[in-house]
C-alpha positions in Angstrom: -79.6 49.2 15.1 -79.4 45.5 15.9 -76.4 44.3 17.9 -75.3 40.7 17.7 -72.8 39.7 20.4 -70.9 36.4 20.2 -68.5 34.5 22.4 -67.3 32.2 19.5 -66.4 28.7 20.7 -65.5 28.9 24.3 -64.0 25.4 24.0 -61.4 26.7 21.6 -58.7 25.7 24.0 -59.6 22.1 23.4 -62.6 19.8 23.9 -63.7 19.2 27.4 -65.0 16.0 29.1 -68.6 16.5 30.2 -68.9 17.4 33.9 -72.0 16.7 36.0 -71.9 20.2 37.5 -70.7 23.3 35.6 -68.4 25.5 37.5 -70.1 28.8 36.6 -73.7 30.1 36.4 -74.7 30.9 32.8 -74.8 34.6 33.4 -71.2 34.6 34.7 -70.0 32.3 31.9 -71.8 34.5 29.3 -70.4 37.8 30.5 -66.9 36.5 31.0 -66.8 34.8 27.6 -68.1 37.9 25.8 -65.4 40.0 27.5 -62.7 37.5 26.6 -63.8 37.3 23.0 -63.9 41.1 22.7 -60.4 41.4 24.2 -59.1 38.8 21.8 -60.3 40.8 18.8 -59.1 44.1 20.2 -55.6 42.9 20.8 -53.0 44.0 18.3 -49.3 44.7 18.5 -48.4 48.4 19.0 -47.1 50.2 15.9 -43.4 51.3 15.8 -44.5 54.9 16.5 -46.6 54.0 19.5 -45.2 54.7 22.9 -46.9 53.4 26.0 -46.0 53.5 29.6 -45.4 50.2 31.3 -47.7 51.2 34.1 -50.5 52.7 31.9 -53.2 50.6 30.3 -53.2 50.6 26.6 -56.1 52.5 25.1 -58.9 50.5 23.6 -58.9 50.5 19.7 -61.9 52.1 18.0 -64.7 49.5 18.0 -65.1 49.8 14.2 -61.6 48.1 13.9 -62.8 44.9 15.5 -66.5 44.8 14.7 -68.4 44.4 11.5 -71.5 46.3 10.3 -73.9 44.8 7.7 -76.7 47.1 6.8 -78.4 47.9 10.2 -76.7 45.1 12.1 -73.5 45.3 14.0 -71.5 42.1 14.8 -69.6 42.4 18.1 -66.9 41.3 17.5 -66.4 40.4 13.8 -67.6 36.8 13.6 -66.8 33.8 11.4 -68.6 30.4 11.8 -66.7 27.5 13.4 -68.2 24.4 11.7 -68.1 21.0 13.5 -65.2 18.8 12.5 -67.0 15.5 12.2 -70.2 14.3 10.4 -73.5 15.5 11.9 -74.5 12.1 13.2 -71.5 12.1 15.5 -73.0 14.9 17.7 -75.7 15.6 20.2 -76.5 19.3 19.8 -78.4 21.1 22.5 -79.6 24.7 22.2 -81.2 26.8 25.0 -83.0 29.9 24.1 -83.6 32.5 26.8 -86.5 34.9 26.1 -85.8 38.0 28.1 -88.1 40.3 30.3 -89.7 43.4 28.9 -89.6 42.1 25.3 -93.0 41.7 23.5 -94.1 38.0 23.2 -95.4 38.6 19.7 -91.8 39.0 18.5 -90.7 35.5 19.5 -91.5 33.8 16.2 -88.9 35.9 14.4 -86.5 35.7 17.4 -86.7 31.9 17.6 -86.0 31.4 13.9 -83.1 33.9 14.0 -81.6 32.2 17.0 -81.8 28.7 15.5 -80.4 30.0 12.1 -77.4 31.6 13.9 -76.6 28.3 15.6 -77.0 26.2 12.5 -74.8 28.5 10.5 -72.2 28.6 13.3 -72.0 24.8 13.6 -72.4 24.2 9.8 -75.3 21.8 10.3 -78.9 21.5 9.3 -80.6 20.5 12.5 -80.3 20.3 16.3 -81.3 17.5 18.7 -82.9 19.5 21.5 -84.2 23.0 21.8 -85.0 24.2 25.4 -86.8 27.5 25.9 -86.7 29.6 29.0 -89.5 32.1 29.7 -89.1 35.3 31.7 -90.4 35.5 35.2 -90.7 31.7 35.9 -88.7 30.4 38.8 -88.9 26.9 40.2 -89.0 26.5 44.0 -87.9 23.1 45.2 -89.6 23.6 48.6 -93.0 24.6 47.1 -93.3 23.5 43.5 -96.8 25.0 43.3 -95.2 28.4 43.6 -95.1 28.8 39.9 -98.8 29.6 40.1 -98.8 32.1 42.9 -98.6 35.8 42.9 -95.3 37.0 41.3 -94.5 39.0 44.4 -93.9 35.7 46.2 -91.3 34.5 43.7 -87.7 34.1 44.9 -85.4 37.1 44.3 -83.7 37.3 41.0 -80.0 36.5 41.0 -79.4 39.2 38.3 -79.4 43.0 38.5 -81.9 44.2 41.0 -82.7 47.1 38.8 -83.7 44.9 35.9 -86.5 42.7 37.3 -87.5 39.3 35.8 -91.1 40.5 35.4 -94.3 38.6 36.1 -94.7 35.1 34.8 -96.7 34.9 31.6 -100.0 33.1 31.3 -100.2 29.7 29.8 -102.0 30.9 26.7 -99.1 33.3 25.8 -96.5 30.6 26.5 -98.5 28.1 24.3 -98.6 30.6 21.5 -94.8 30.9 21.6 -94.6 27.1 21.7 -96.5 26.8 18.5 -93.5 28.4 16.8 -91.3 25.7 18.2 -93.7 23.0 17.0 -93.3 24.3 13.4 -89.5 24.0 13.8 -90.1 20.4 15.0 -92.4 19.7 12.0 -89.8 21.0 9.6 -87.1 18.7 11.0 -84.9 21.6 12.2 -85.4 20.4 15.8 -85.7 16.8 17.0 -87.0 17.4 20.5 -88.4 20.3 22.5 -87.9 21.3 26.1 -89.1 23.8 28.7 -87.6 25.1 31.9 -88.9 25.7 35.5 -92.3 24.1 35.1 -93.9 22.6 38.2 -96.8 20.1 38.1 -99.7 22.5 37.9 -98.2 24.7 35.2 -97.0 21.6 33.2 -100.5 20.0 33.4 -102.2 23.1 32.0 -99.5 23.6 29.4 -99.8 20.0 28.0 -103.5 20.7 27.4 -102.6 23.6 25.1 -99.9 22.1 22.8 -99.6 19.4 20.1 -96.0 18.5 20.6 -95.3 17.9 24.3 -91.9 18.7 25.7 -89.4 15.9 26.0 -87.4 17.7 28.7 -88.2 19.9 31.7 -85.1 21.7 33.1 -85.3 22.5 36.8 -83.1 25.0 38.7 -82.9 23.5 42.2 -81.2 26.3 44.1 -80.8 25.0 47.6 -80.7 21.2 47.1 -80.6 18.5 44.6 -84.0 16.9 45.4 -86.7 17.3 42.8 -90.2 17.1 44.4 -91.7 13.6 44.1 -95.0 14.7 42.6 -93.2 16.3 39.7 -91.0 13.2 39.3 -94.1 11.0 39.1 -96.0 13.3 36.8 -93.0 13.7 34.4 -92.4 9.9 34.4 -96.1 9.4 33.5 -95.9 11.7 30.5 -92.4 10.6 29.5 -90.8 13.9 30.2 -87.1 13.8 31.2 -86.2 16.0 34.2 -82.9 17.7 34.1 -81.3 20.2 36.5 -79.4 23.3 35.4 -77.5 26.3 36.8 -78.9 29.0 34.5 -80.5 32.4 35.3 -83.8 33.2 33.8 -82.7 36.8 33.0 -79.3 35.9 31.8 -78.4 39.3 30.4 -80.0 42.3 32.2 -79.9 45.7 30.6 -77.4 47.1 33.1 -75.0 44.2 32.6 -75.1 44.6 28.8 -74.4 48.3 29.0 -71.5 47.7 31.3 -70.0 45.1 28.9 -70.3 47.4 25.9 -69.7 50.7 27.7 -66.7 53.0 28.1 -65.8 52.0 31.6 -62.6 50.2 32.6 -64.1 46.8 31.9 -66.2 47.9 29.0 -65.5 47.2 25.3 -65.8 50.9 24.3 -68.7 50.4 21.9 -71.2 52.6 23.7 -70.5 56.2 24.7 -70.7 57.0 28.4 -72.4 60.0 29.9 -69.0 61.4 30.9 -67.0 60.7 27.7 -65.4 64.2 27.6 -62.9 63.2 24.9 -65.5 61.3 22.9 -65.0 62.1 19.2 -68.4 60.9 18.2 -67.2 57.5 17.0 -68.9 55.5 19.8 -72.6 54.6 19.6 -75.1 56.5 21.6 -78.6 55.4 22.7 -80.5 53.0 24.9 -79.5 49.3 24.6 -82.3 46.8 25.0 -81.4 43.1 25.3 -83.8 40.9 23.2 -82.7 37.3 23.6 -79.8 35.0 24.4 -79.0 31.5 22.9 -76.6 29.0 24.3 -75.4 26.0 22.2 -73.5 22.9 23.0 -72.2 20.2 20.6 -71.1 16.9 22.3 -69.3 14.2 20.5 -71.4 11.1 21.3 -68.9 8.3 21.3 -66.3 10.2 23.3 -68.5 12.3 25.6 -66.6 15.5 25.1 -67.9 19.0 24.3 -66.3 20.1 21.0 -68.2 23.4 20.7 -70.0 25.6 23.1 -70.9 29.3 22.9 -73.5 32.0 23.1 -75.1 34.6 20.9 -76.9 37.6 22.4 -79.0 40.1 20.4 -79.9 43.6 21.5 -81.5 46.7 20.0 -79.9 50.1 20.2 -82.4 52.9 20.2 -81.4 56.5 19.8 
């Protein structure tokens, strides 16, 4: 079964002026926004016959009451698009697609199209301005920007679950094959510009030799400082690639985190059955949950510099 998790528009409290630095890492923002959206859909006033203790937490409602199943796909929670309020030309729309570890690279063509279609439907638009893709296992080191070519064992530790490793970086040929899918989206007019993340000079040089449409943006996660290495600055300037910094994790949704979000624990949504669900009536889902990809979208009103819409979709497979 396919699981589609959504945060809805996390700016629903009102548009926000763009800040230079976001206050949360993407994995924290993603998990907290998913939990908040689940809670909002689970909330309902107690029936007249319901009696609850003021000190006891209210039981979670059955997940089928606030999710929606279509064929072999479960939407968590039930989801309705939130189209943009102004004409398309009023916005800059940026999408970042996180390819996750331990997912076959040959599935990315379908994954990429599915992610873009979800965002287009969500925003009620026919195109996006910038699509950035993040590949698993690639980390940028500001102190040694050649580290993207070294043995994976020398890579900095992941800031996600230790039990769900980022995996080894993929070779340039595999990355370029994925990129050709993005080039098709560009040719079709669905995406105006393409971008990559965490590429140092050496990896970027080899990558440009394998692709037709070069990236317009290279996002760099500078962990310990705000200084991008000068060789990379010069190389990017020569090839007209804009360098941007970000605060995202490569593995934005580890398997353990996803099970915790959907599980039967105190902070879980009660979708997945736990190993010790003694009173489980068989309504909860059972099986191994496998994260597939995560997409983040942001729509900024150009002339006012405010974020009108921002959110995430995450897709996983539940295998019995």
